[in-house]
C-alpha positions in Angstrom: 132.7 46.0 152.4 134.9 45.8 155.4 138.2 44.2 153.4 138.8 47.8 151.8 139.8 48.6 155.1 143.2 47.1 154.3 143.0 48.8 150.7 142.6 52.5 152.9 145.4 51.5 155.8 148.1 50.2 152.5 146.4 53.7 150.9 147.5 55.6 154.2 151.1 53.8 155.3 152.0 54.5 151.7 151.2 57.8 151.6 153.2 58.4 155.0 155.8 57.5 154.2 156.6 58.5 151.1 156.2 62.4 152.8 158.4 61.2 156.0 161.2 60.8 153.6 160.0 63.2 150.8 159.0 65.6 153.1 156.7 68.6 152.9 155.4 71.5 154.4 152.2 73.0 155.2 152.1 76.5 156.1 149.1 77.5 156.8 149.5 74.6 159.7 152.7 75.2 160.6 153.5 71.9 159.3 156.8 71.4 157.9 158.9 68.2 157.7 162.2 68.1 156.7 162.5 64.1 154.7 165.5 62.7 153.2 168.1 65.0 151.0 167.4 63.2 147.4 169.9 59.9 147.2 170.4 60.1 150.6 170.7 56.6 152.3 171.1 55.2 156.2 171.5 51.8 157.1 168.5 50.2 159.0 170.0 46.2 159.2 173.7 47.0 158.6 174.5 46.6 154.5 171.2 43.7 154.2 168.7 46.8 155.1 168.8 51.0 153.9 166.0 53.9 153.3 167.4 55.2 149.9 165.9 57.9 148.8 165.0 58.2 145.5 162.6 59.0 142.8 161.2 56.7 139.7 159.5 58.6 137.3 159.1 55.3 135.3 157.2 52.0 135.6 158.3 48.9 137.7 161.7 49.3 138.5 162.3 52.5 136.3 160.8 51.4 133.0 159.8 54.5 131.1 158.2 54.3 127.9 157.2 58.2 127.9 153.7 57.2 127.8 152.6 58.9 131.2 149.1 60.1 130.8 148.5 56.2 129.4 149.8 54.8 132.2 147.8 56.3 134.7 144.9 56.6 132.7 145.7 52.8 132.8 146.1 52.6 136.3 143.5 53.7 136.8 141.2 51.6 134.9 143.2 48.8 136.1 142.0 49.9 140.1 138.5 50.5 139.0 138.5 46.6 137.3 140.2 45.3 140.9 137.8 47.0 143.3 134.5 46.0 140.5 136.4 42.0 140.4 136.6 42.7 144.8 133.0 43.3 144.8 132.3 40.7 142.9 134.2 38.3 145.1 132.6 39.2 148.0 131.4 35.7 148.8 135.2 34.2 147.7 137.9 33.3 150.0 139.8 36.2 152.9 142.6 34.8 151.1 141.6 36.3 148.3 139.6 39.0 149.1 143.0 40.3 151.1 145.1 39.4 148.4 143.1 42.1 145.4 142.2 44.6 148.9 146.2 44.5 149.5 147.1 44.8 145.3 144.6 47.8 144.9 145.9 49.6 147.8 149.6 49.3 146.5 147.9 50.1 142.8 146.1 53.5 144.6 149.6 54.7 146.8 151.7 54.7 143.6 149.0 55.8 142.2 148.8 58.8 143.3 152.2 59.6 143.2 152.1 60.0 139.0 148.9 61.6 139.1 149.3 64.2 141.8 153.0 64.5 143.0 153.7 66.5 140.1 151.6 69.4 140.5 151.3 68.7 144.7 154.9 69.6 145.1 155.4 72.2 142.0 157.7 70.0 139.5 155.5 69.1 136.5 152.1 68.6 135.7 149.2 67.1 136.6 150.0 62.5 135.2 154.0 63.7 135.5 154.8 63.2 139.1 157.4 60.7 140.3 157.4 57.9 142.8 158.7 58.1 146.0 160.8 54.9 146.4 162.9 54.7 150.0 163.1 50.7 151.2 166.1 49.4 150.0 167.3 45.5 149.8 170.6 43.8 149.5 170.0 40.4 147.4 171.9 38.2 146.7 174.3 38.2 143.8 173.4 36.8 140.6 174.0 36.6 137.4 171.7 36.7 134.6 172.5 36.9 130.9 175.9 38.7 131.6 173.5 41.3 133.7 174.9 41.3 137.9 172.7 42.0 140.1 173.7 42.6 144.0 170.4 44.7 145.3 166.6 44.6 144.5 165.6 48.0 143.0 164.4 50.4 145.4 160.8 50.4 146.3 158.3 51.1 148.3 155.2 50.1 150.6 152.5 50.3 148.1 155.1 48.0 145.9 155.4 45.0 148.5 152.0 45.8 149.0 151.1 44.3 145.5 154.4 42.5 145.4 152.5 40.5 148.2 149.1 40.5 146.8 150.0 38.8 143.9 151.6 35.8 145.7 148.5 35.5 148.2 146.4 35.7 144.8 147.8 33.1 143.6 148.1 31.1 146.3 144.6 31.2 147.4 143.0 31.2 144.4 144.8 27.7 143.5 143.7 26.6 146.4 140.6 27.8 145.9 139.9 25.8 143.0 141.2 23.0 144.3 138.7 22.9 146.8 135.8 23.5 144.4 136.6 20.8 141.9 136.6 18.5 144.6 133.4 19.4 145.8 
């Protein structure tokens, strides 16, 4: 299934960008990348787009229910289910398969952080890693039930891939249903 190359590219881009932001060292190869200081922020396009290094120990938008093992296991199961659905959808339109590949790539990218980063970077045990986030985008001012939003929560390549994948899936799945009903 060639569409899995999209998944692999997303995982590689996600992990490479996170490692460059966080920093890493491979002493046996003489490689050391300092990364950004935690919490630091650099302007890319004025105040609209910034590179801001934070880590998220919880789920999306920092929600933490304290079920790190369970959330990791559910993420693994969900990734296998998406992979299975992608296999079963091999005859579906390209848009549907592309969106599933993007969702899978993003899910695996963040799963790597959650499951392994605690051990790799020596700050916690397996399934207790934190997801590296760094894309910081200005958001129009919005008031919802007394809560004010002026910046979107900081996210990463994997998060963006899942979001775009879900939007595309809604578009292409709906259009494929319409074309099937016409037949």
